[in-house]
C-alpha positions in Angstrom: -7.4 -48.2 19.7 -4.3 -49.9 18.4 -1.1 -48.1 17.4 -1.6 -48.6 13.6 -5.1 -46.9 13.7 -3.8 -44.0 15.8 -0.9 -43.4 13.4 -3.3 -43.4 10.4 -5.6 -40.9 12.1 -2.7 -38.6 13.0 -1.3 -38.8 9.5 -4.7 -38.1 8.0 -5.3 -35.0 10.2 -1.8 -33.7 9.3 -2.5 -34.1 5.6 -5.9 -32.3 5.9 -4.4 -29.4 7.8 -1.5 -29.1 5.3 -3.8 -29.2 2.3 -6.1 -26.6 4.0 -3.3 -24.2 4.6 -1.9 -24.6 1.1 -5.4 -23.9 -0.4 -5.8 -20.9 1.8 -2.4 -19.5 0.8 -3.2 -20.0 -2.9 -6.6 -18.3 -2.5 -5.1 -15.3 -0.8 -2.4 -15.0 -3.4 -4.9 -14.9 -6.2 -7.1 -12.2 -4.6 -6.6 -8.9 -6.4 -6.0 -5.9 -4.2 -8.4 -3.0 -4.7 -6.8 -0.3 -6.8 -6.8 3.4 -5.7 -8.1 5.8 -8.3 -5.0 8.1 -8.5 -6.1 11.5 -9.7 -2.8 13.4 -10.1 0.8 12.8 -11.0 3.9 14.6 -9.7 5.2 16.8 -12.5 8.8 17.4 -11.3 10.9 16.3 -8.3 9.2 17.8 -5.3 9.8 17.8 -1.6 7.3 16.4 0.8 6.5 17.0 4.4 5.0 14.2 6.5 3.5 16.4 9.2 2.6 19.4 7.2 4.4 22.2 5.3 5.8 24.1 8.4 8.8 26.0 7.2 10.6 25.4 10.5 11.1 21.7 9.6 13.1 20.4 6.7 11.3 18.2 4.2 11.3 14.5 5.0 11.8 13.3 1.4 11.1 13.9 -2.3 8.7 12.5 -4.8 10.1 11.7 -8.2 8.4 12.9 -11.4 5.7 10.5 -12.4 4.7 9.5 -8.9 0.9 8.9 -8.9 -1.0 10.4 -6.0 -4.6 11.1 -4.8 -5.4 14.3 -3.0 -6.7 13.8 0.5 -6.9 17.4 1.7 -6.6 20.8 0.0 -4.6 23.2 2.2 -4.3 26.2 -0.2 -0.8 26.3 -1.8 -0.1 22.8 -0.4 -2.2 19.6 -0.6 -2.1 16.4 1.4 -1.7 13.4 -0.8 -1.3 9.7 -0.7 1.2 8.3 -3.2 1.3 5.0 -5.1 4.1 3.8 -2.8 2.0 4.5 0.4 3.5 7.8 1.6 1.0 10.3 2.9 2.4 13.8 3.0 2.0 17.5 2.1 3.4 18.7 -1.2 3.2 21.9 -3.2 -0.1 22.0 -5.1 1.6 23.4 -8.2 3.9 20.4 -8.5 0.9 18.2 -9.4 -0.8 17.6 -12.8 -4.3 16.1 -13.1 -4.3 12.7 -14.8 -6.5 12.9 -18.0 
């Protein structure tokens, strides 16, 4: 095979790979992410506990009012939730309001 044909084949393969990766990236960007059916909203600023509501440990953070959550587990006066920003934690059940 002469040099000219080899360069043409290599260039063609490069273009095919490049176009394939660009098309794949565009397809992935256009794919909508499944939405979580959030059921509750945080009514007022409330502390959350990542590992459970043990009183011996300080809270690891706070949810702002309006944060959307879904209840994962009912623990009595506390519930385990997953928030719209991905935090999974225990919060006071009374701090939540059901979304209508």
